[in-house]
C-alpha positions in Angstrom: -52.8 1.9 -32.4 -54.4 0.7 -29.1 -51.7 2.3 -27.1 -52.1 5.7 -28.9 -48.7 7.3 -29.3 -47.9 10.8 -30.7 -50.4 12.2 -33.2 -48.4 12.2 -36.4 -46.0 9.3 -35.8 -47.7 7.3 -38.5 -50.0 9.8 -40.1 -53.6 9.4 -41.2 -52.5 8.1 -44.6 -51.0 5.0 -43.0 -54.2 4.5 -41.1 -56.2 4.6 -44.3 -53.7 2.1 -45.9 -53.9 -0.1 -42.9 -57.2 -1.5 -44.0 -55.5 -3.4 -46.9 -54.2 -6.5 -45.0 -57.7 -7.5 -43.9 -59.8 -6.3 -46.7 -59.4 -9.6 -48.6 -59.4 -11.8 -45.5 -62.0 -14.5 -45.5 -64.7 -14.8 -42.7 -63.8 -17.2 -40.0 -65.1 -20.6 -41.1 -68.2 -21.7 -39.1 -67.3 -24.1 -36.3 -69.4 -27.2 -35.7 -72.6 -26.1 -34.1 -72.3 -22.5 -35.2 -75.5 -20.8 -36.3 -75.6 -19.0 -39.7 -74.2 -15.5 -39.5 -76.9 -13.1 -38.2 -78.2 -10.0 -39.9 -77.6 -6.7 -38.2 -79.6 -3.5 -37.9 -78.0 -0.4 -36.4 -80.3 2.5 -35.5 -78.3 5.7 -34.6 -80.0 8.8 -33.5 -78.6 12.2 -32.7 -78.3 13.8 -29.3 -80.0 11.2 -27.0 -78.8 11.2 -23.4 -77.8 7.7 -22.6 -79.0 7.9 -19.0 -82.6 7.9 -20.3 -82.2 4.2 -21.2 -81.9 3.2 -17.5 -83.1 4.2 -14.1 -83.6 7.0 -12.9 -83.6 8.9 -16.2 -86.3 6.7 -17.8 -88.8 7.8 -15.1 -89.4 11.1 -17.0 -90.6 9.7 -20.3 -92.1 6.6 -21.7 -89.7 4.8 -24.1 -91.5 1.5 -24.8 -89.1 0.2 -27.5 -86.0 1.0 -25.5 -87.6 -0.9 -22.7 -88.4 -3.8 -25.1 -84.7 -4.0 -26.0 -83.8 -4.0 -22.4 -86.2 -6.9 -21.7 -85.0 -8.9 -24.7 -81.3 -7.9 -24.7 -78.6 -5.9 -23.0 -78.2 -2.3 -22.0 -74.8 -0.7 -21.4 -74.9 1.5 -18.4 -71.7 3.4 -19.1 -71.4 3.9 -22.9 -69.7 7.1 -24.1 -69.1 9.1 -27.3 -65.5 9.5 -28.4 -66.2 13.1 -29.3 -69.4 15.0 -28.2 -70.3 16.4 -31.6 -71.8 14.9 -34.7 -69.2 14.4 -37.3 -66.1 13.5 -35.2 -68.3 11.1 -33.1 -69.6 9.3 -36.2 -66.1 9.2 -37.7 -65.0 7.3 -34.6 -67.9 4.9 -34.8 -67.4 4.1 -38.5 -63.6 3.9 -38.3 -63.1 2.3 -34.9 -60.4 4.9 -34.3 -60.1 7.7 -31.7 -60.5 11.3 -32.9 -56.9 12.2 -32.6 -56.1 9.3 -35.1 -58.7 10.2 -37.7 -58.0 13.9 -37.1 -61.7 14.7 -37.4 -61.4 18.0 -35.6 -64.9 19.5 -36.2 -68.1 19.0 -38.1 -66.4 19.6 -41.5 -63.4 17.4 -41.1 -64.3 13.7 -40.8 -63.0 10.5 -42.4 -61.4 10.4 -45.8 -64.2 9.6 -48.2 -62.4 6.4 -49.2 -61.9 5.1 -45.7 -62.9 1.4 -45.4 -65.7 1.3 -42.8 -67.0 -1.8 -41.0 -70.0 -1.8 -43.4 -67.7 -1.8 -46.4 -65.9 -4.9 -45.0 -69.2 -6.6 -44.2 -70.3 -6.1 -47.8 -67.0 -7.5 -49.1 -67.6 -10.6 -46.9 -71.0 -11.5 -48.1 -73.4 -9.2 -46.4 -76.1 -7.3 -48.3 -75.9 -3.6 -47.1 -78.4 -0.8 -47.0 -78.2 2.7 -45.5 -80.9 5.3 -44.9 -80.8 8.7 -43.2 -78.1 10.7 -41.5 -74.5 9.5 -41.9 -72.2 12.6 -41.4 -68.9 10.7 -40.9 -67.0 12.3 -43.7 -68.3 15.8 -43.2 -71.3 17.5 -41.7 -73.8 19.8 -43.4 -73.4 22.9 -41.2 -73.1 26.6 -41.9 -69.9 28.6 -42.6 -70.5 30.2 -39.3 -70.0 26.8 -37.4 -66.7 26.4 -39.2 -65.3 29.8 -38.5 -66.4 29.6 -34.8 -64.4 26.4 -34.5 -61.3 27.9 -36.1 -61.4 31.1 -34.0 -62.0 29.5 -30.6 -58.5 30.6 -29.4 -59.2 34.3 -30.3 -59.4 36.5 -27.2 -63.1 37.5 -27.6 -66.4 36.3 -26.3 -69.3 36.3 -28.8 -72.7 34.6 -28.6 -72.8 32.0 -31.4 -76.2 30.4 -30.8 -79.8 31.6 -30.5 -81.3 31.4 -27.0 -82.8 28.0 -26.4 -86.5 27.9 -26.7 -89.5 25.6 -27.1 -92.2 25.3 -29.7 -95.4 23.3 -29.5 -96.8 22.4 -32.9 -100.0 20.5 -34.1 -102.5 18.8 -31.9 -102.9 15.5 -30.0 -103.1 13.7 -33.3 -99.9 15.1 -34.7 -97.5 12.1 -34.5 -95.0 12.8 -37.3 -93.3 16.0 -36.2 -89.8 15.2 -37.7 -91.1 14.3 -41.1 -87.7 13.7 -42.7 -86.8 11.1 -40.1 -90.2 9.4 -40.5 -89.7 9.3 -44.3 -86.3 7.5 -43.8 -87.8 5.2 -41.2 -90.6 4.3 -43.8 -87.9 3.6 -46.4 -86.1 1.3 -44.0 -89.4 -0.5 -43.0 -90.3 -1.0 -46.6 -86.9 -2.3 -47.4 -87.2 -4.9 -44.6 -90.7 -6.0 -45.7 -90.1 -6.0 -49.4 -86.4 -6.9 -49.9 -84.7 -8.1 -46.7 -87.3 -10.8 -46.3 -86.3 -12.3 -49.7 -82.5 -12.2 -49.3 -80.6 -15.4 -49.1 -77.5 -13.8 -47.5 -77.4 -11.9 -44.2 -77.9 -8.2 -44.3 -76.8 -5.1 -42.4 -79.2 -2.2 -42.3 -78.3 1.3 -41.0 -80.8 4.0 -40.1 -79.6 7.4 -39.1 -82.1 9.8 -37.4 -81.8 13.5 -36.7 -84.0 13.4 -33.6 -83.8 14.3 -30.8 -81.4 17.0 -32.0 -82.9 20.5 -31.5 -84.3 22.2 -34.6 -83.1 25.4 -36.3 -84.7 28.6 -34.9 -86.7 30.1 -37.8 -87.1 33.5 -36.2 -83.3 34.0 -36.0 -82.4 33.5 -39.6 -80.7 30.6 -41.5 -77.2 31.2 -40.0 -78.0 32.1 -36.5 -78.6 29.0 -34.4 -80.2 25.6 -33.9 -81.9 25.9 -30.6 -85.6 25.1 -30.8 -86.9 22.1 -28.9 -90.0 21.3 -31.0 -92.7 18.7 -30.4 -96.5 18.1 -30.5 -99.0 17.6 -27.7 -99.1 13.9 -28.7 -95.5 13.4 -27.6 -95.5 15.8 -24.8 -98.2 13.7 -23.1 -95.6 10.9 -22.8 -93.5 13.1 -20.4 -94.1 13.1 -16.6 -93.6 16.7 -15.8 -93.4 16.2 -12.0 -90.5 13.8 -12.5 -88.4 16.3 -14.4 -85.3 17.2 -12.4 -84.3 20.9 -12.5 -80.5 20.9 -12.6 -78.6 22.9 -10.1 -76.4 25.6 -11.6 -73.2 27.1 -10.2 -73.0 30.8 -10.1 -71.4 32.4 -13.2 -68.4 33.5 -11.0 -67.9 29.9 -9.8 -68.0 28.2 -13.2 -64.9 26.6 -14.7 -63.6 29.0 -17.4 -64.1 26.6 -20.2 -67.7 26.0 -19.1 -68.3 29.8 -18.9 -67.1 30.2 -22.4 -69.4 27.4 -23.6 -72.4 28.8 -21.7 -71.8 32.3 -23.1 -71.4 31.3 -26.7 -74.5 29.1 -26.4 -76.4 32.2 -25.1 -77.2 30.6 -21.7 -75.6 33.1 -19.3 -78.8 35.1 -19.1 -81.7 34.6 -16.7 -84.0 31.6 -17.1 -87.0 30.9 -15.1 -87.5 27.4 -13.6 -90.5 27.0 -15.9 -88.4 27.8 -18.9 -85.8 25.1 -17.9 -88.5 22.6 -17.1 -90.2 23.2 -20.5 -86.9 22.8 -22.4 -86.3 19.5 -20.7 -89.8 18.3 -21.2 -89.8 19.1 -24.9 -86.5 17.3 -25.2 -87.9 14.2 -23.5 -90.9 14.3 -25.9 -88.5 14.4 -28.8 -86.8 11.3 -27.4 -90.2 9.6 -27.2 -90.7 10.3 -30.9 -87.3 8.9 -31.6 -88.2 5.7 -29.7 -91.3 5.3 -31.8 -89.1 5.2 -35.0 -87.0 2.6 -33.4 -90.2 0.7 -32.7 -91.2 0.8 -36.4 -87.9 -1.0 -37.2 -88.3 -3.6 -34.5 -92.0 -4.2 -35.5 -91.1 -4.7 -39.1 -88.4 -7.3 -38.2 -90.9 -9.0 -35.9 -93.7 -9.0 -38.5 -91.4 -10.5 -41.2 -90.0 -13.2 -38.9 -86.5 -11.7 -39.2 -86.2 -10.5 -35.6 -85.1 -13.8 -34.3 -82.1 -14.0 -36.5 -81.1 -10.3 -36.5 -78.9 -8.4 -34.0 -80.4 -5.0 -33.3 -78.2 -2.1 -32.0 -79.5 1.2 -30.8 -77.1 4.1 -30.0 -76.5 7.8 -30.6 -73.6 10.0 -31.6 -73.7 12.0 -28.3 -76.1 13.3 -25.7 -77.9 16.5 -25.0 -77.3 18.7 -21.9 -80.9 20.1 -22.0 -79.9 23.0 -19.6 -77.7 21.0 -17.3 -74.7 23.0 -16.2 -76.3 26.1 -17.8 -75.9 24.7 -21.3 -77.9 23.0 -24.1 -76.5 21.0 -27.0 -73.4 18.9 -26.5 -69.6 19.8 -26.9 -69.1 18.9 -23.2 -67.7 16.0 -21.2 -70.5 16.3 -18.7 -72.7 13.2 -18.6 -75.7 14.7 -20.4 -73.5 15.4 -23.4 -71.0 12.5 -23.4 -73.1 9.6 -22.1 -74.8 7.7 -25.0 -77.4 5.0 -25.2 -76.2 1.6 -26.2 -78.6 -1.3 -26.4 -78.2 -4.6 -28.2 -80.5 -7.6 -28.6 -80.5 -10.6 -30.9 -79.0 -14.1 -31.3 -76.4 -14.9 -28.8 -77.1 -11.7 -26.8 -77.9 -12.3 -23.1 -81.4 -11.0 -22.2 -82.2 -8.6 -19.3 -78.5 -7.9 -18.8 -77.1 -4.6 -17.5 -73.4 -4.1 -18.2 -71.5 -1.6 -16.0 -68.2 -1.8 -18.0 -67.2 1.5 -19.6 -67.4 1.2 -23.4 -67.5 3.7 -26.3 -68.5 4.1 -29.9 -65.2 2.9 -31.3 -66.3 -0.5 -30.1 -69.0 -0.6 -32.8 -66.4 -1.3 -35.6 -64.8 -4.5 -34.1 -68.2 -5.7 -32.8 -69.7 -5.6 -36.3 -66.8 -7.5 -37.7 -67.0 -10.0 -34.8 -70.7 -10.6 -35.5 -69.8 -11.3 -39.2 -66.9 -13.5 -38.2 -64.5 -11.2 -40.0 -61.0 -11.1 -38.5 -60.7 -8.0 -36.3 -57.6 -5.9 -37.1 -55.2 -5.0 -34.4 -54.8 -1.3 -35.2 -58.3 -0.3 -34.0 -59.0 1.8 -30.9 -62.1 -0.2 -30.0 -62.7 -3.7 -28.7 -65.5 -6.1 -29.6 -68.5 -6.1 -27.3 -69.5 -9.7 -28.1 -67.8 -11.2 -25.0 -69.7 -8.8 -22.8 -73.0 -9.3 -24.7 -72.7 -13.1 -24.2 -72.1 -12.6 -20.5 -68.6 -14.1 -20.7 -66.6 -11.0 -19.7 -64.6 -12.9 -17.1 -63.6 -15.9 -19.3 -63.4 -14.6 -22.8 -61.3 -11.6 -24.0 -62.2 -9.5 -27.0 -60.2 -10.0 -30.2 -57.1 -7.9 -29.8 -56.6 -8.5 -26.1 -58.3 -7.6 -22.8 -60.6 -4.6 -22.8 -59.1 -1.6 -21.0 -60.7 -0.3 -17.8 -61.1 3.2 -19.3 -62.7 5.1 -22.2 -61.4 8.2 -23.9 -63.4 11.1 -25.3 -62.0 14.3 -26.8 -63.3 17.5 -28.3 -61.7 20.0 -30.6 -64.7 21.9 -32.2 -66.8 25.0 -31.7 -68.4 26.5 -28.5 -65.4 25.4 -26.4 -62.2 27.5 -26.3 -59.8 24.6 -25.7 -59.2 21.1 -26.8 -60.7 18.8 -24.2 -59.9 15.3 -23.1 -61.9 13.0 -20.9 -60.8 9.7 -19.3 -63.6 7.7 -17.6 -62.2 5.0 -15.3 -64.0 3.4 -12.4 -65.9 6.0 -10.4 -63.7 8.8 -11.7 -64.1 11.2 -14.6 -61.0 13.1 -15.4 -61.2 16.1 -17.8 -58.1 18.0 -18.9 -57.6 20.8 -21.4 -55.1 22.1 -23.9 -51.6 21.3 -22.8 -52.6 20.1 -19.3 -51.1 23.1 -17.7 -52.7 26.3 -19.0 -56.2 25.4 -17.9 -57.2 23.8 -14.6 -58.4 20.1 -14.9 -61.6 18.7 -13.5 -62.1 15.5 -11.5 -65.5 14.2 -10.6 -66.4 11.2 -8.4 -69.5 10.0 -10.2 -70.5 7.6 -7.4 -70.7 10.4 -4.8 -71.5 13.2 -7.2 -73.4 11.9 -10.3 -74.5 15.5 -11.2 -70.9 16.5 -11.5 -71.2 19.6 -9.3 -68.0 19.4 -7.3 -64.6 19.4 -8.9 -62.3 17.5 -6.6 -59.1 17.7 -8.6 -57.3 19.7 -5.9 -58.5 17.3 -3.2 -57.1 14.2 -4.9 -53.8 15.1 -6.6 -52.6 11.5 -6.6 -55.7 10.4 -8.5 -55.2 13.3 -11.0 -51.6 12.3 -11.5 -52.4 8.7 -12.0 -55.3 9.3 -14.5 -53.2 11.9 -16.4 -50.4 9.3 -16.7 -52.9 6.8 -18.1 -54.2 9.5 -20.5 -50.7 10.3 -21.7 -50.1 6.6 -22.4 -53.1 6.7 -24.8 -52.6 10.1 -26.4 -49.9 12.8 -26.3 -52.6 15.3 -25.8 -50.5 18.5 -25.5 -49.1 17.6 -29.0 -52.6 17.0 -30.3 -53.8 20.3 -28.9 -51.0 22.1 -30.6 -51.7 20.4 -33.9 -55.4 21.4 -33.7 -54.4 25.0 -33.0 -52.2 25.1 -36.0 -54.9 23.5 -38.1 -57.5 26.1 -37.0 -55.1 28.9 -37.8 -54.3 27.6 -41.3 -57.9 26.9 -42.1 -59.0 30.4 -41.0 -56.2 32.1 -43.0 -57.1 30.2 -46.1 -60.8 31.1 -45.7 -59.9 34.7 -45.0 -57.7 34.9 -48.1 -60.4 33.4 -50.3 -62.7 36.3 -49.3 -60.3 39.1 -50.3 -61.7 42.6 -49.5 -65.1 41.1 -48.5 -63.6 39.6 -45.3 -65.0 42.1 -42.8 -68.5 42.1 -44.3 -68.7 38.3 -44.3 -67.4 37.7 -40.8 -69.6 40.5 -39.4 -72.7 38.7 -40.6 -72.1 35.2 -39.2 -74.1 33.9 -36.3 -72.3 36.1 -33.8 -73.5 39.3 -35.8 -75.6 40.6 -32.9 -72.5 40.9 -30.7 -69.9 41.6 -33.5 -71.6 44.6 -34.9 -71.5 46.5 -31.6 -67.7 46.7 -31.8 -66.4 45.2 -35.1 -63.0 46.9 -35.0 -62.3 45.4 -31.5 -63.0 41.9 -32.8 -61.1 42.3 -36.0 -58.1 43.5 -34.0 -58.5 40.5 -31.7 -58.3 38.2 -34.7 -55.2 40.0 -36.1 -53.5 39.7 -32.7 -54.3 36.0 -32.5 -52.9 35.3 -36.0 -49.7 37.1 -35.1 -49.2 35.5 -31.7 -50.1 32.0 -32.7 -47.7 32.1 -35.6 -44.8 32.9 -33.4 -45.7 30.9 -30.3 -43.2 28.2 -29.3 -40.9 28.5 -32.3 -37.3 27.3 -31.9 -34.1 27.4 -34.0 -35.4 29.5 -36.9 -36.2 33.0 -37.7 -38.8 32.8 -40.5 -42.1 30.9 -40.7 -44.2 30.9 -43.8 -47.6 29.1 -43.9 -48.4 26.5 -46.6 -50.1 28.9 -48.9 -47.3 31.5 -48.6 -49.9 34.1 -47.5 -48.0 35.3 -44.4 -44.6 35.2 -42.9 -43.3 35.9 -39.4 -39.8 37.0 -38.2 -38.6 36.7 -34.7 -35.5 36.1 -32.5 -34.9 33.0 -30.4 -32.7 33.5 -27.3 -30.0 30.8 -27.2 -30.0 30.1 -23.5 -33.7 30.0 -22.7 -35.2 29.4 -26.1 -37.6 32.3 -25.5 -39.2 33.9 -28.6 -38.7 37.6 -28.9 -39.5 40.4 -31.3 -42.2 38.5 -33.2 -43.6 40.3 -36.2 -45.9 38.9 -38.8 -46.9 40.2 -42.2 -49.3 39.1 -44.9 -47.7 38.5 -48.2 -50.6 39.8 -50.3 -50.9 42.9 -48.1 -54.7 42.5 -47.9 -54.3 42.1 -44.1 
């Protein structure tokens, strides 16, 4: 699997079955002088920009426990998500497989519930396991609107899907527990450490999933409208150095890449924002990061107070970042650094202290790393590589299980707020971003050493570099084929959902999150969906004249010219006539 290959050559079912050969494998016997297997704690938050864990990002907000981990462990300077959205990213982290292999296309399509995760294997090999908080690797808990927005991203319309980003200050200078649900899960984890972990005779692995610093739902906009409020209290806001906040430079709307413009529009960010509005959004986001850091601190303190810290590997990371108004966007769903760059810090037995690692790594590396820590044989079909050689400062002399680590990382996105499948290859100083089939949308190339803010697309200036990186990307994933598969999946899912609604279709779709735009011209948008269903059904067909979808709900007739293979006279009808 490390070399990628076409999407459906083996199929996800084979990937799920692939766990079998090593499920019963025994841990590697301890060698003379080996220490007992360490315990592991993984704290994963949501939406934390990884650049905040090292200079210069950390000048804006005080993150004492991130800094503690840096002093006593290792920070990865170039760690990336494999998909900048919650569920697909977490599916990659828990499976060790790239998104195009798990086929986790959006926040509702994650891993098969029976997939064997690294935690499952650690439990089968003698570890006591415990999980608290947000998981979201099989499916996310999001609205129907999110789902429909992802399925209809190829429709020729532009509708705002989010509430305008805003800030909300709550409580007073004594109000510490703003995200109460996260604090409750943190308390559970702390109590488990103090009351149960301390008495265990076997090593343990503890997972804590936090929602922060993800923005909150906007209560003024209604349940289905958006999640765009950056909420904190004066207690946390005082941790932020306002004068150190960088106001991002924006391109004019006319100069934006077309995919970026679509994202900014659907996120309701193409309107006017004052500099103070942008500064406040960023400040409140940093304050939410400070609250997240405090929860990490509770876990570290509990381990220290119980004497477990010295024999426990602690890992801190996030599923993706947060743009916080960079590139005229908030949220994630982008390959820009604010969205795709994640924190990754590790400390504990065998981990080199005060080490900064520049190698590019990604969340699929968590799976083999966990197995490596537990001395469980690492399977060869994973997309990731163990981080243990890097953590021990032996990158030059010790290869990861499965072979040498590649010099690139892959991230991909197939969900909502972006009207094209997106693929990012980070390699050396270059970040290469390509879309869809690689031809219909212009690619982007950024030199991160000269342009860390990613303001200048140099793809036209360096065609040789683009060709080389695209060749490497093709060797990992047949991305035009993946894009086509996602398009077909989206269409099938939308048709199935539409059929399930019957005559209520128009009323339901008109009241999703885009209702403010939709209700101005509902017929126009319904016609756009009808046209999309007809065109996408006929596009690219060869050698046949009739296509029927899996549910038998529609069929399409067309002619294929023998010489050119061009599709002509495409006509689609819905079998139940409700269309």
